[in-house]
All heavy atoms as TSV, in Angstrom:
chain	resi	resn	atom	element	x	y	z
A	1	MET	N	N	0.835	-1.166	0.000
A	1	MET	CA	C	0.000	0.000	0.000
A	1	MET	C	C	0.889	1.242	0.000
A	1	MET	O	O	1.799	1.364	0.815
A	1	MET	CB	C	-0.881	0.001	1.251
A	1	MET	CG	C	-1.633	1.277	1.396
A	1	MET	SD	S	-3.138	1.180	2.310
A	1	MET	CE	C	-2.833	1.448	3.951
A	2	ASP	N	N	0.619	2.121	-0.936
A	2	ASP	CA	C	1.386	3.356	-1.052
A	2	ASP	C	C	0.523	4.535	-0.615
A	2	ASP	O	O	-0.654	4.633	-0.971
A	2	ASP	CB	C	1.832	3.581	-2.501
A	2	ASP	CG	C	2.868	2.569	-2.945
A	2	ASP	OD1	O	3.634	2.118	-2.075
A	2	ASP	OD2	O	2.897	2.239	-4.143
A	3	ILE	N	N	1.131	5.419	0.139
A	3	ILE	CA	C	0.437	6.610	0.599
A	3	ILE	C	C	0.944	7.794	-0.209
A	3	ILE	O	O	2.155	8.006	-0.316
A	3	ILE	CB	C	0.679	6.847	2.107
A	3	ILE	CG1	C	0.112	5.681	2.905
A	3	ILE	CG2	C	0.086	8.164	2.546
A	3	ILE	CD1	C	0.419	5.736	4.378
A	4	ASP	N	N	0.027	8.555	-0.774
A	4	ASP	CA	C	0.383	9.756	-1.519
A	4	ASP	C	C	0.537	10.894	-0.510
A	4	ASP	O	O	-0.422	11.563	-0.134
A	4	ASP	CB	C	-0.705	10.077	-2.552
A	4	ASP	CG	C	-0.305	11.208	-3.463
A	4	ASP	OD1	O	0.801	11.762	-3.304
A	4	ASP	OD2	O	-1.109	11.544	-4.352
A	5	TRP	N	N	1.771	11.087	-0.048
A	5	TRP	CA	C	2.030	12.047	1.017
A	5	TRP	C	C	1.771	13.478	0.569
A	5	TRP	O	O	1.366	14.324	1.366
A	5	TRP	CB	C	3.452	11.889	1.532
A	5	TRP	CG	C	3.615	10.602	2.293
A	5	TRP	CD1	C	4.222	9.468	1.849
A	5	TRP	CD2	C	3.143	10.309	3.605
A	5	TRP	NE1	N	4.162	8.484	2.820
A	5	TRP	CE2	C	3.506	8.982	3.908
A	5	TRP	CE3	C	2.445	11.029	4.560
A	5	TRP	CZ2	C	3.205	8.377	5.109
A	5	TRP	CZ3	C	2.148	10.431	5.769
A	5	TRP	CH2	C	2.523	9.116	6.034
A	6	ALA	N	N	1.992	13.761	-0.701
A	6	ALA	CA	C	1.750	15.115	-1.210
A	6	ALA	C	C	0.261	15.445	-1.140
A	6	ALA	O	O	-0.124	16.543	-0.708
A	6	ALA	CB	C	2.264	15.252	-2.631
A	7	ALA	N	N	-0.587	14.496	-1.539
A	7	ALA	CA	C	-2.028	14.724	-1.480
A	7	ALA	C	C	-2.509	14.829	-0.038
A	7	ALA	O	O	-3.355	15.674	0.292
A	7	ALA	CB	C	-2.772	13.599	-2.198
A	8	LEU	N	N	-1.955	14.009	0.833
A	8	LEU	CA	C	-2.309	14.073	2.251
A	8	LEU	C	C	-1.904	15.416	2.847
A	8	LEU	O	O	-2.649	16.016	3.623
A	8	LEU	CB	C	-1.643	12.924	3.008
A	8	LEU	CG	C	-2.006	12.786	4.481
A	8	LEU	CD1	C	-3.489	12.503	4.647
A	8	LEU	CD2	C	-1.184	11.695	5.128
A	9	GLY	N	N	-0.744	15.911	2.473
A	9	GLY	CA	C	-0.297	17.220	2.931
A	9	GLY	C	C	-1.177	18.339	2.424
A	9	GLY	O	O	-1.469	19.302	3.148
A	10	GLN	N	N	-1.650	18.233	1.181
A	10	GLN	CA	C	-2.553	19.244	0.632
A	10	GLN	C	C	-3.888	19.250	1.382
A	10	GLN	O	O	-4.418	20.314	1.693
A	10	GLN	CB	C	-2.802	18.996	-0.851
A	10	GLN	CG	C	-1.646	19.373	-1.723
A	10	GLN	CD	C	-1.919	19.084	-3.185
A	10	GLN	OE1	O	-2.844	18.348	-3.534
A	10	GLN	NE2	N	-1.105	19.667	-4.051
A	11	VAL	N	N	-4.414	18.088	1.655
A	11	VAL	CA	C	-5.678	17.997	2.388
A	11	VAL	C	C	-5.526	18.586	3.787
A	11	VAL	O	O	-6.370	19.334	4.262
A	11	VAL	CB	C	-6.176	16.538	2.454
A	11	VAL	CG1	C	-7.324	16.385	3.434
A	11	VAL	CG2	C	-6.592	16.057	1.082
A	12	PHE	N	N	-4.409	18.280	4.442
A	12	PHE	CA	C	-4.139	18.825	5.765
A	12	PHE	C	C	-4.042	20.348	5.717
A	12	PHE	O	O	-4.616	21.048	6.550
A	12	PHE	CB	C	-2.853	18.231	6.344
A	12	PHE	CG	C	-2.463	18.831	7.665
A	12	PHE	CD1	C	-3.134	18.486	8.821
A	12	PHE	CD2	C	-1.446	19.766	7.739
A	12	PHE	CE1	C	-2.791	19.049	10.043
A	12	PHE	CE2	C	-1.093	20.330	8.949
A	12	PHE	CZ	C	-1.767	19.975	10.105
A	13	GLY	N	N	-3.314	20.873	4.737
A	13	GLY	CA	C	-3.134	22.320	4.611
A	13	GLY	C	C	-4.436	23.052	4.345
A	13	GLY	O	O	-4.726	24.081	4.964
A	14	VAL	N	N	-5.231	22.518	3.429
A	14	VAL	CA	C	-6.514	23.160	3.112
A	14	VAL	C	C	-7.458	23.076	4.303
A	14	VAL	O	O	-8.160	24.044	4.614
A	14	VAL	CB	C	-7.137	22.516	1.850
A	14	VAL	CG1	C	-8.564	22.978	1.648
A	14	VAL	CG2	C	-6.296	22.845	0.627
A	15	SER	N	N	-7.469	21.961	4.995
A	15	SER	CA	C	-8.325	21.813	6.176
A	15	SER	C	C	-7.913	22.783	7.275
A	15	SER	O	O	-8.767	23.419	7.911
A	15	SER	CB	C	-8.264	20.391	6.715
A	15	SER	OG	O	-8.725	19.482	5.764
A	16	LEU	N	N	-6.624	22.921	7.491
A	16	LEU	CA	C	-6.126	23.850	8.504
A	16	LEU	C	C	-6.480	25.287	8.140
A	16	LEU	O	O	-6.964	26.049	8.985
A	16	LEU	CB	C	-4.619	23.690	8.662
A	16	LEU	CG	C	-3.956	24.554	9.721
A	16	LEU	CD1	C	-4.446	24.137	11.120
A	16	LEU	CD2	C	-2.448	24.423	9.640
A	17	LEU	N	N	-6.280	25.655	6.889
A	17	LEU	CA	C	-6.594	27.007	6.437
A	17	LEU	C	C	-8.092	27.302	6.549
A	17	LEU	O	O	-8.484	28.372	7.025
A	17	LEU	CB	C	-6.129	27.195	4.994
A	17	LEU	CG	C	-6.360	28.566	4.387
A	17	LEU	CD1	C	-5.489	29.599	5.089
A	17	LEU	CD2	C	-6.055	28.543	2.899
A	18	ALA	N	N	-8.922	26.354	6.146
A	18	ALA	CA	C	-10.369	26.557	6.228
A	18	ALA	C	C	-10.823	26.671	7.674
A	18	ALA	O	O	-11.695	27.500	8.002
A	18	ALA	CB	C	-11.092	25.407	5.529
A	19	THR	N	N	-10.257	25.885	8.556
A	19	THR	CA	C	-10.626	25.944	9.971
A	19	THR	C	C	-10.245	27.279	10.585
A	19	THR	O	O	-11.052	27.915	11.277
A	19	THR	CB	C	-9.952	24.801	10.742
A	19	THR	OG1	O	-10.358	23.558	10.171
A	19	THR	CG2	C	-10.315	24.839	12.203
A	20	VAL	N	N	-9.029	27.728	10.315
A	20	VAL	CA	C	-8.578	29.007	10.859
A	20	VAL	C	C	-9.419	30.151	10.302
A	20	VAL	O	O	-9.810	31.076	11.029
A	20	VAL	CB	C	-7.075	29.213	10.570
A	20	VAL	CG1	C	-6.631	30.631	10.883
A	20	VAL	CG2	C	-6.254	28.216	11.362
A	21	ALA	N	N	-9.739	30.097	9.016
A	21	ALA	CA	C	-10.556	31.148	8.404
A	21	ALA	C	C	-11.967	31.171	9.000
A	21	ALA	O	O	-12.496	32.246	9.306
A	21	ALA	CB	C	-10.624	30.944	6.892
A	22	LEU	N	N	-12.562	30.008	9.176
A	22	LEU	CA	C	-13.916	29.950	9.714
A	22	LEU	C	C	-13.965	30.438	11.159
A	22	LEU	O	O	-14.854	31.200	11.538
A	22	LEU	CB	C	-14.460	28.521	9.626
A	22	LEU	CG	C	-15.945	28.332	9.913
A	22	LEU	CD1	C	-16.776	29.097	8.899
A	22	LEU	CD2	C	-16.304	26.865	9.863
A	23	VAL	N	N	-13.002	30.048	11.956
A	23	VAL	CA	C	-12.933	30.524	13.336
A	23	VAL	C	C	-12.685	32.027	13.368
A	23	VAL	O	O	-13.267	32.752	14.178
A	23	VAL	CB	C	-11.854	29.750	14.126
A	23	VAL	CG1	C	-11.588	30.401	15.471
A	23	VAL	CG2	C	-12.276	28.307	14.315
A	24	GLY	N	N	-11.850	32.522	12.464
A	24	GLY	CA	C	-11.592	33.954	12.387
A	24	GLY	C	C	-12.822	34.753	12.024
A	24	GLY	O	O	-13.099	35.805	12.623
A	25	VAL	N	N	-13.591	34.273	11.055
A	25	VAL	CA	C	-14.821	34.968	10.664
A	25	VAL	C	C	-15.833	34.945	11.805
A	25	VAL	O	O	-16.491	35.945	12.089
A	25	VAL	CB	C	-15.411	34.351	9.374
A	25	VAL	CG1	C	-16.796	34.887	9.084
A	25	VAL	CG2	C	-14.494	34.627	8.200
A	26	PHE	N	N	-15.938	33.819	12.493
A	26	PHE	CA	C	-16.859	33.733	13.623
A	26	PHE	C	C	-16.439	34.689	14.731
A	26	PHE	O	O	-17.275	35.349	15.359
A	26	PHE	CB	C	-16.928	32.301	14.149
A	26	PHE	CG	C	-18.036	32.075	15.135
A	26	PHE	CD1	C	-19.330	31.886	14.700
A	26	PHE	CD2	C	-17.788	32.073	16.493
A	26	PHE	CE1	C	-20.364	31.688	15.597
A	26	PHE	CE2	C	-18.806	31.878	17.406
A	26	PHE	CZ	C	-20.108	31.683	16.950
A	27	THR	N	N	-15.131	34.791	14.958
A	27	THR	CA	C	-14.619	35.721	15.968
A	27	THR	C	C	-14.928	37.163	15.591
A	27	THR	O	O	-15.304	37.970	16.454
A	27	THR	CB	C	-13.099	35.531	16.139
A	27	THR	OG1	O	-12.852	34.181	16.507
A	27	THR	CG2	C	-12.541	36.466	17.183
A	28	LEU	N	N	-14.808	37.502	14.315
A	28	LEU	CA	C	-15.188	38.840	13.875
A	28	LEU	C	C	-16.666	39.104	14.120
A	28	LEU	O	O	-17.057	40.223	14.453
A	28	LEU	CB	C	-14.858	39.023	12.392
A	28	LEU	CG	C	-13.388	39.161	12.043
A	28	LEU	CD1	C	-13.211	39.224	10.528
A	28	LEU	CD2	C	-12.792	40.386	12.707
A	29	GLY	N	N	-17.496	38.093	13.962
A	29	GLY	CA	C	-18.914	38.237	14.259
A	29	GLY	C	C	-19.157	38.523	15.724
A	29	GLY	O	O	-19.983	39.367	16.084
A	30	ILE	N	N	-18.441	37.840	16.581
A	30	ILE	CA	C	-18.583	38.073	18.025
A	30	ILE	C	C	-18.122	39.485	18.382
A	30	ILE	O	O	-18.795	40.205	19.125
A	30	ILE	CB	C	-17.795	37.021	18.818
A	30	ILE	CG1	C	-18.446	35.651	18.659
A	30	ILE	CG2	C	-17.718	37.405	20.290
A	30	ILE	CD1	C	-17.651	34.516	19.242
A	31	VAL	N	N	-16.974	39.881	17.845
A	31	VAL	CA	C	-16.440	41.209	18.149
A	31	VAL	C	C	-17.360	42.296	17.598
A	31	VAL	O	O	-17.633	43.295	18.276
A	31	VAL	CB	C	-15.008	41.346	17.587
A	31	VAL	CG1	C	-14.526	42.783	17.662
A	31	VAL	CG2	C	-14.070	40.430	18.326
A	32	GLY	N	N	-17.860	42.111	16.389
A	32	GLY	CA	C	-18.763	43.109	15.802
A	32	GLY	C	C	-20.065	43.223	16.558
A	32	GLY	O	O	-20.614	44.319	16.710
A	33	GLY	N	N	-20.565	42.125	17.044
A	33	GLY	CA	C	-21.811	42.150	17.795
A	33	GLY	C	C	-21.675	42.718	19.186
A	33	GLY	O	O	-22.647	43.162	19.791
A	34	SER	N	N	-20.466	42.746	19.693
A	34	SER	CA	C	-20.261	43.281	21.039
A	34	SER	C	C	-19.708	44.701	21.025
A	34	SER	O	O	-19.443	45.266	22.088
A	34	SER	CB	C	-19.332	42.373	21.838
A	34	SER	OG	O	-18.045	42.362	21.263
A	35	ALA	N	N	-19.501	45.269	19.830
A	35	ALA	CA	C	-18.988	46.639	19.734
A	35	ALA	C	C	-20.057	47.608	20.244
A	35	ALA	O	O	-21.198	47.592	19.803
A	35	ALA	CB	C	-18.627	46.960	18.287
A	36	ARG	N	N	-19.664	48.430	21.170
A	36	ARG	CA	C	-20.604	49.363	21.794
A	36	ARG	C	C	-20.203	50.803	21.502
A	36	ARG	O	O	-19.029	51.142	21.426
A	36	ARG	CB	C	-20.631	49.173	23.312
A	36	ARG	CG	C	-20.950	47.773	23.735
A	36	ARG	CD	C	-22.407	47.606	23.889
A	36	ARG	NE	N	-22.687	46.234	24.331
A	36	ARG	CZ	C	-23.814	45.632	24.095
A	36	ARG	NH1	N	-24.756	46.245	23.444
A	36	ARG	NH2	N	-24.014	44.411	24.502
A	37	LYS	N	N	-21.207	51.637	21.382
A	37	LYS	CA	C	-20.985	53.074	21.282
A	37	LYS	C	C	-20.739	53.600	22.695
A	37	LYS	O	O	-20.991	52.903	23.682
A	37	LYS	CB	C	-22.226	53.741	20.697
A	37	LYS	CG	C	-22.502	53.389	19.251
A	37	LYS	CD	C	-23.730	54.128	18.779
A	37	LYS	CE	C	-24.108	53.746	17.373
A	37	LYS	NZ	N	-25.350	54.379	16.936
A	38	PRO	N	N	-20.283	54.836	22.804
A	38	PRO	CA	C	-20.056	55.390	24.145
A	38	PRO	C	C	-21.312	55.429	25.028
A	38	PRO	O	O	-21.220	55.369	26.249
A	38	PRO	CB	C	-19.551	56.806	23.865
A	38	PRO	CG	C	-18.941	56.719	22.514
A	38	PRO	CD	C	-19.758	55.713	21.764
A	39	ASP	N	N	-22.490	55.490	24.400
A	39	ASP	CA	C	-23.715	55.517	25.212
A	39	ASP	C	C	-24.195	54.118	25.605
A	39	ASP	O	O	-25.220	53.970	26.251
A	39	ASP	CB	C	-24.823	56.284	24.487
A	39	ASP	CG	C	-25.217	55.649	23.164
A	39	ASP	OD1	O	-24.574	54.658	22.761
A	39	ASP	OD2	O	-26.171	56.139	22.527
A	40	GLY	N	N	-23.462	53.082	25.189
A	40	GLY	CA	C	-23.789	51.726	25.612
A	40	GLY	C	C	-24.618	50.920	24.637
A	40	GLY	O	O	-24.871	49.746	24.866
A	41	THR	N	N	-25.050	51.516	23.532
A	41	THR	CA	C	-25.848	50.780	22.556
A	41	THR	C	C	-24.931	50.107	21.538
A	41	THR	O	O	-23.795	50.526	21.334
A	41	THR	CB	C	-26.828	51.719	21.825
A	41	THR	OG1	O	-26.079	52.721	21.141
A	41	THR	CG2	C	-27.800	52.354	22.799
A	42	VAL	N	N	-25.442	49.083	20.903
A	42	VAL	CA	C	-24.677	48.371	19.878
A	42	VAL	C	C	-24.757	49.163	18.580
A	42	VAL	O	O	-25.833	49.611	18.182
A	42	VAL	CB	C	-25.230	46.947	19.671
A	42	VAL	CG1	C	-24.481	46.228	18.572
A	42	VAL	CG2	C	-25.167	46.158	20.958
A	43	SER	N	N	-23.620	49.338	17.921
A	43	SER	CA	C	-23.617	50.101	16.678
A	43	SER	C	C	-24.300	49.311	15.565
A	43	SER	O	O	-24.255	48.081	15.525
A	43	SER	CB	C	-22.185	50.449	16.274
A	43	SER	OG	O	-21.491	49.294	15.899
A	44	THR	N	N	-24.935	50.048	14.664
A	44	THR	CA	C	-25.643	49.404	13.555
A	44	THR	C	C	-24.666	48.699	12.620
A	44	THR	O	O	-24.951	47.595	12.148
A	44	THR	CB	C	-26.450	50.462	12.776
A	44	THR	OG1	O	-27.290	51.165	13.686
A	44	THR	CG2	C	-27.309	49.827	11.717
A	45	ALA	N	N	-23.540	49.323	12.360
A	45	ALA	CA	C	-22.543	48.701	11.489
A	45	ALA	C	C	-21.984	47.427	12.130
A	45	ALA	O	O	-21.738	46.435	11.441
A	45	ALA	CB	C	-21.412	49.685	11.206
A	46	GLY	N	N	-21.798	47.445	13.433
A	46	GLY	CA	C	-21.319	46.259	14.133
A	46	GLY	C	C	-22.307	45.119	14.058
A	46	GLY	O	O	-21.938	43.962	13.864
A	47	LYS	N	N	-23.588	45.473	14.213
A	47	LYS	CA	C	-24.628	44.449	14.110
A	47	LYS	C	C	-24.676	43.849	12.714
A	47	LYS	O	O	-24.745	42.630	12.542
A	47	LYS	CB	C	-25.993	45.072	14.434
A	47	LYS	CG	C	-26.605	44.610	15.702
A	47	LYS	CD	C	-28.038	45.103	15.748
A	47	LYS	CE	C	-28.327	45.634	17.119
A	47	LYS	NZ	N	-29.706	46.029	17.292
A	48	ALA	N	N	-24.650	44.725	11.709
A	48	ALA	CA	C	-24.711	44.249	10.324
A	48	ALA	C	C	-23.492	43.391	9.992
A	48	ALA	O	O	-23.617	42.349	9.332
A	48	ALA	CB	C	-24.802	45.438	9.373
A	49	GLY	N	N	-22.330	43.815	10.449
A	49	GLY	CA	C	-21.119	43.032	10.199
A	49	GLY	C	C	-21.152	41.684	10.880
A	49	GLY	O	O	-20.714	40.677	10.321
A	50	SER	N	N	-21.690	41.656	12.100
A	50	SER	CA	C	-21.758	40.369	12.797
A	50	SER	C	C	-22.766	39.433	12.136
A	50	SER	O	O	-22.511	38.243	12.025
A	50	SER	CB	C	-22.093	40.572	14.268
A	50	SER	OG	O	-23.377	41.109	14.428
A	51	TYR	N	N	-23.877	39.980	11.677
A	51	TYR	CA	C	-24.841	39.141	10.964
A	51	TYR	C	C	-24.237	38.588	9.672
A	51	TYR	O	O	-24.461	37.427	9.320
A	51	TYR	CB	C	-26.119	39.910	10.647
A	51	TYR	CG	C	-26.953	40.249	11.856
A	51	TYR	CD1	C	-27.767	41.374	11.865
A	51	TYR	CD2	C	-26.945	39.451	12.994
A	51	TYR	CE1	C	-28.544	41.686	12.969
A	51	TYR	CE2	C	-27.714	39.757	14.099
A	51	TYR	CZ	C	-28.512	40.875	14.083
A	51	TYR	OH	O	-29.278	41.187	15.174
A	52	LEU	N	N	-23.464	39.421	8.975
A	52	LEU	CA	C	-22.807	38.963	7.756
A	52	LEU	C	C	-21.791	37.866	8.065
A	52	LEU	O	O	-21.713	36.854	7.360
A	52	LEU	CB	C	-22.122	40.131	7.052
A	52	LEU	CG	C	-21.355	39.795	5.779
A	52	LEU	CD1	C	-22.298	39.277	4.710
A	52	LEU	CD2	C	-20.602	41.010	5.297
A	53	ALA	N	N	-21.029	38.048	9.128
A	53	ALA	CA	C	-20.037	37.038	9.509
A	53	ALA	C	C	-20.720	35.721	9.882
A	53	ALA	O	O	-20.265	34.642	9.480
A	53	ALA	CB	C	-19.196	37.547	10.676
A	54	TYR	N	N	-21.809	35.801	10.636
A	54	TYR	CA	C	-22.526	34.579	11.004
A	54	TYR	C	C	-23.140	33.911	9.775
A	54	TYR	O	O	-23.182	32.686	9.680
A	54	TYR	CB	C	-23.606	34.870	12.032
A	54	TYR	CG	C	-23.058	35.310	13.371
A	54	TYR	CD1	C	-23.723	36.262	14.135
A	54	TYR	CD2	C	-21.887	34.790	13.894
A	54	TYR	CE1	C	-23.245	36.674	15.360
A	54	TYR	CE2	C	-21.385	35.193	15.112
A	54	TYR	CZ	C	-22.073	36.131	15.839
A	54	TYR	OH	O	-21.580	36.534	17.047
A	55	ALA	N	N	-23.614	34.710	8.832
A	55	ALA	CA	C	-24.175	34.143	7.597
A	55	ALA	C	C	-23.092	33.428	6.792
A	55	ALA	O	O	-23.339	32.351	6.224
A	55	ALA	CB	C	-24.837	35.237	6.767
A	56	LEU	N	N	-21.892	34.013	6.740
A	56	LEU	CA	C	-20.782	33.350	6.045
A	56	LEU	C	C	-20.411	32.035	6.720
A	56	LEU	O	O	-20.140	31.029	6.050
A	56	LEU	CB	C	-19.573	34.270	5.989
A	56	LEU	CG	C	-19.645	35.435	5.006
A	56	LEU	CD1	C	-18.440	36.358	5.200
A	56	LEU	CD2	C	-19.692	34.927	3.585
A	57	CYS	N	N	-20.409	32.029	8.045
A	57	CYS	CA	C	-20.118	30.789	8.776
A	57	CYS	C	C	-21.180	29.730	8.502
A	57	CYS	O	O	-20.861	28.565	8.269
A	57	CYS	CB	C	-20.026	31.065	10.275
A	57	CYS	SG	S	-18.548	31.937	10.758
A	58	ALA	N	N	-22.433	30.143	8.531
A	58	ALA	CA	C	-23.519	29.195	8.267
A	58	ALA	C	C	-23.440	28.655	6.846
A	58	ALA	O	O	-23.664	27.461	6.611
A	58	ALA	CB	C	-24.868	29.865	8.510
A	59	ALA	N	N	-23.092	29.521	5.892
A	59	ALA	CA	C	-22.961	29.075	4.502
A	59	ALA	C	C	-21.806	28.087	4.354
A	59	ALA	O	O	-21.925	27.088	3.634
A	59	ALA	CB	C	-22.751	30.276	3.584
A	60	ALA	N	N	-20.693	28.341	5.031
A	60	ALA	CA	C	-19.548	27.425	4.959
A	60	ALA	C	C	-19.897	26.069	5.565
A	60	ALA	O	O	-19.547	25.022	5.011
A	60	ALA	CB	C	-18.346	28.035	5.667
A	61	VAL	N	N	-20.602	26.067	6.679
A	61	VAL	CA	C	-20.992	24.809	7.315
A	61	VAL	C	C	-21.999	24.066	6.436
A	61	VAL	O	O	-21.891	22.848	6.238
A	61	VAL	CB	C	-21.568	25.069	8.724
A	61	VAL	CG1	C	-22.218	23.816	9.280
A	61	VAL	CG2	C	-20.483	25.564	9.649
A	62	ALA	N	N	-22.957	24.800	5.878
A	62	ALA	CA	C	-23.943	24.168	4.979
A	62	ALA	C	C	-23.276	23.577	3.752
A	62	ALA	O	O	-23.629	22.473	3.301
A	62	ALA	CB	C	-25.006	25.186	4.583
A	63	TYR	N	N	-22.298	24.297	3.206
A	63	TYR	CA	C	-21.573	23.774	2.037
A	63	TYR	C	C	-20.790	22.511	2.402
A	63	TYR	O	O	-20.743	21.554	1.629
A	63	TYR	CB	C	-20.640	24.834	1.465
A	63	TYR	CG	C	-19.836	24.343	0.292
A	63	TYR	CD1	C	-20.447	24.096	-0.939
A	63	TYR	CD2	C	-18.479	24.086	0.408
A	63	TYR	CE1	C	-19.724	23.629	-2.016
A	63	TYR	CE2	C	-17.743	23.617	-0.654
A	63	TYR	CZ	C	-18.365	23.396	-1.872
A	63	TYR	OH	O	-17.639	22.915	-2.930
A	64	GLY	N	N	-20.195	22.502	3.578
A	64	GLY	CA	C	-19.467	21.317	4.021
A	64	GLY	C	C	-20.383	20.114	4.185
A	64	GLY	O	O	-20.039	19.003	3.774
A	65	ILE	N	N	-21.547	20.347	4.776
A	65	ILE	CA	C	-22.507	19.248	4.935
A	65	ILE	C	C	-23.002	18.764	3.578
A	65	ILE	O	O	-23.121	17.565	3.329
A	65	ILE	CB	C	-23.665	19.683	5.843
A	65	ILE	CG1	C	-23.160	19.878	7.269
A	65	ILE	CG2	C	-24.812	18.674	5.805
A	65	ILE	CD1	C	-24.172	20.501	8.208
A	66	TYR	N	N	-23.260	19.720	2.667
A	66	TYR	CA	C	-23.706	19.362	1.324
A	66	TYR	C	C	-22.633	18.532	0.608
A	66	TYR	O	O	-22.935	17.544	-0.053
A	66	TYR	CB	C	-24.015	20.628	0.519
A	66	TYR	CG	C	-24.253	20.374	-0.943
A	66	TYR	CD1	C	-25.444	19.832	-1.388
A	66	TYR	CD2	C	-23.266	20.659	-1.890
A	66	TYR	CE1	C	-25.658	19.570	-2.727
A	66	TYR	CE2	C	-23.459	20.409	-3.222
A	66	TYR	CZ	C	-24.662	19.863	-3.652
A	66	TYR	OH	O	-24.859	19.604	-4.972
A	67	THR	N	N	-21.381	18.919	0.763
A	67	THR	CA	C	-20.287	18.208	0.098
A	67	THR	C	C	-20.144	16.784	0.649
A	67	THR	O	O	-19.913	15.846	-0.114
A	67	THR	CB	C	-18.964	18.971	0.297
A	67	THR	OG1	O	-19.120	20.287	-0.238
A	67	THR	CG2	C	-17.821	18.280	-0.396
A	68	ILE	N	N	-20.296	16.633	1.952
A	68	ILE	CA	C	-20.175	15.314	2.557
A	68	ILE	C	C	-21.365	14.426	2.173
A	68	ILE	O	O	-21.201	13.252	1.861
A	68	ILE	CB	C	-20.051	15.433	4.082
A	68	ILE	CG1	C	-18.715	16.060	4.455
A	68	ILE	CG2	C	-20.208	14.079	4.750
A	68	ILE	CD1	C	-18.584	16.429	5.906
A	69	ALA	N	N	-22.563	14.999	2.175
A	69	ALA	CA	C	-23.773	14.203	1.936
A	69	ALA	C	C	-23.977	13.858	0.466
A	69	ALA	O	O	-24.654	12.887	0.158
A	69	ALA	CB	C	-24.990	14.957	2.460
A	70	ALA	N	N	-23.396	14.643	-0.430
A	70	ALA	CA	C	-23.646	14.418	-1.869
A	70	ALA	C	C	-22.906	13.223	-2.403
A	70	ALA	O	O	-21.987	12.696	-2.018
A	70	ALA	CB	C	-23.244	15.653	-2.670
């Protein structure tokens, strides 16, 4: 049995990059949703950015499930 180490390394690299990117986008969503103005209210831009970040995360997870199930 021969193992294609180059292909295994590519899969590892892409998986690591996708994981770091997804966690980073989710973290931006958390930070954007917790951004406060001086009066204590959440900024509209922060809310919109966090919703966009969460939507991107949900789309990435849905695409992953679709890819596995197909």
